[in-house]
C-alpha positions in Angstrom: -71.3 36.7 -5.9 -73.6 34.4 -4.0 -73.5 30.6 -4.2 -77.2 30.4 -2.9 -79.1 27.8 -5.1 -82.6 26.5 -5.1 -83.5 23.0 -6.0 -86.9 21.5 -6.4 -87.6 17.9 -7.5 -90.8 17.8 -9.4 -90.2 14.6 -11.7 -90.9 12.0 -9.1 -93.0 9.9 -10.9 -93.1 8.0 -14.3 -96.5 9.5 -14.9 -95.3 12.9 -14.7 -92.2 12.4 -16.8 -94.6 11.1 -19.7 -96.6 14.3 -19.6 -93.3 16.7 -18.8 -89.7 15.7 -19.3 -87.5 16.7 -16.6 -85.5 19.6 -17.1 -82.8 21.9 -15.0 -82.6 25.7 -15.6 -79.3 27.2 -15.1 -79.3 31.1 -15.2 -77.6 34.2 -14.0 -79.0 36.9 -11.9 -80.3 38.8 -15.1 -83.1 36.1 -15.2 -83.6 35.5 -11.4 -83.7 39.1 -10.6 -87.0 39.6 -12.7 -88.7 36.3 -13.1 -89.7 34.1 -10.2 -89.0 30.4 -9.9 -92.6 29.6 -10.3 -92.8 31.9 -13.5 -89.5 30.2 -15.2 -91.1 26.6 -14.6 -94.1 27.8 -16.1 -92.5 29.3 -19.2 -90.3 26.4 -19.9 -93.4 23.8 -19.5 -95.4 26.1 -21.9 -92.6 26.0 -24.5 -92.4 22.3 -24.3 -96.0 21.6 -24.5 -95.9 23.6 -27.8 -93.5 21.2 -29.0 -95.6 18.2 -28.0 -94.1 14.9 -26.8 -93.3 13.3 -30.4 -89.9 13.3 -30.4 -89.2 17.1 -31.2 -88.9 17.8 -27.3 -85.4 16.1 -27.1 -84.4 16.6 -30.8 -80.7 17.0 -31.8 -81.1 20.6 -32.4 -82.0 21.6 -28.9 -85.6 21.8 -29.9 -87.8 22.9 -27.0 -85.0 23.6 -24.5 -83.2 25.8 -26.7 -86.3 27.7 -27.4 -87.3 27.8 -23.7 -83.8 29.3 -22.9 -84.2 31.9 -25.6 -87.8 32.9 -24.5 -86.8 33.4 -20.9 -83.7 35.4 -21.8 -86.0 37.6 -24.0 -88.6 37.9 -21.1 -85.7 38.9 -18.7 -84.7 41.7 -21.1 -88.4 42.9 -21.8 -88.9 43.2 -18.1 -86.0 45.7 -17.6 -83.2 43.2 -16.3 -80.3 45.4 -15.7 -77.7 42.4 -15.1 -76.2 40.0 -17.5 -78.6 37.3 -18.6 -77.3 33.9 -19.4 -79.9 31.1 -19.6 -79.4 27.4 -20.2 -82.3 24.7 -20.1 -81.0 21.2 -19.8 -83.1 18.0 -20.3 -82.4 15.5 -17.5 -82.7 11.9 -18.5 
């Protein structure tokens, strides 16, 4: 078990937050072994953009963030991850 983490702040301006809500991706090695950090960001942003910024993004049922976690999990599996796959995408407000 490694305790190494990578943290990047990309929500540094109100203008950016209007375009893309801030989020954190918490995931096991099953994701990070087969999907790069930049690919993860791109996938989550793509899912959020598909939902639009009309309120559904932060919906009560998890909306875009739940779907992004599902897409990342499926992508890891498709890419042949041999480790356990656990993914959680959390909105940061």
